[in-house]
N, C-alpha and C positions, 0 to 999 in steps of 0.2 A: 492963800494960794500956795500950793506945794512947789518946791524947787524942782527944776528939771534934773533928771538923772543924766549922768554922762554915759555915752555909748562906749562899749568896750571896743578897742581896736582889734578888728577881726584878724588882721595879719599877724599881730603880736600873739594873739591867742592860739593861732595855728602853729607858731614857731617856738613858743616857750611853754614850759610846763612847771607848775609849782609842785615841789616835793612835799613829803609829809612833814618835814621840819620847817617848811616855809621858805626854803631857798628856791631859786629859779634856775632850771636847767635850760641850756641852749646848745645848739650844734655849732661847730667851728666853721669858719669861713675858709675860702681859698681851696676848695676841693671839687669845683665844678668843671674846670677846663684847664688847659695848659699843664697837664700832669706829667709830661715826659721829662721835664727838667727837674721835677721834685723827686727826692729820694724815696724809696719804699718806706723807710723809717718815718719820714716826715708825713707821708700820706696815711700811714697807719695811725699816727697821732691825731690827724685831722678827722679820722673816723669816729673817735670817741667824743662823747658829749662832755660839757664842762658846766660849772656853776657860774652864774652871772656875778660880776663884781659888785661890791657893796655900794659903789658910787652910782651904778645904774639901777639898783634894786628897787628903790622907792618909786622912781619914775616909771619903770616897767610895770610894777604892781598897779599903779594908777591908770596906766593905759589899758591894762587888762581888766580893770574895774573889779578888783577883788577886795 
C-alpha cells in the first residue's frame, strides 16, 4: 500500500516563491496599515522582497511540498 502524499499548504504557496538557486523569497510584514507614523524610508524598505532565513527554509519547503 502506498504512503499518503502530504498536501501543499496553499497559503504558503501563494505567499512564497522559490528562486532559481533554491532560496525562498517572501514579502516583508508591517506595510498594510498604520502607515502615518512610519517614515518614508522605512516604508520604502518594506516594499522590497527579501530571502527567507535558513532557520525557516526547510520547514517552508516542506509545507510547500517541493
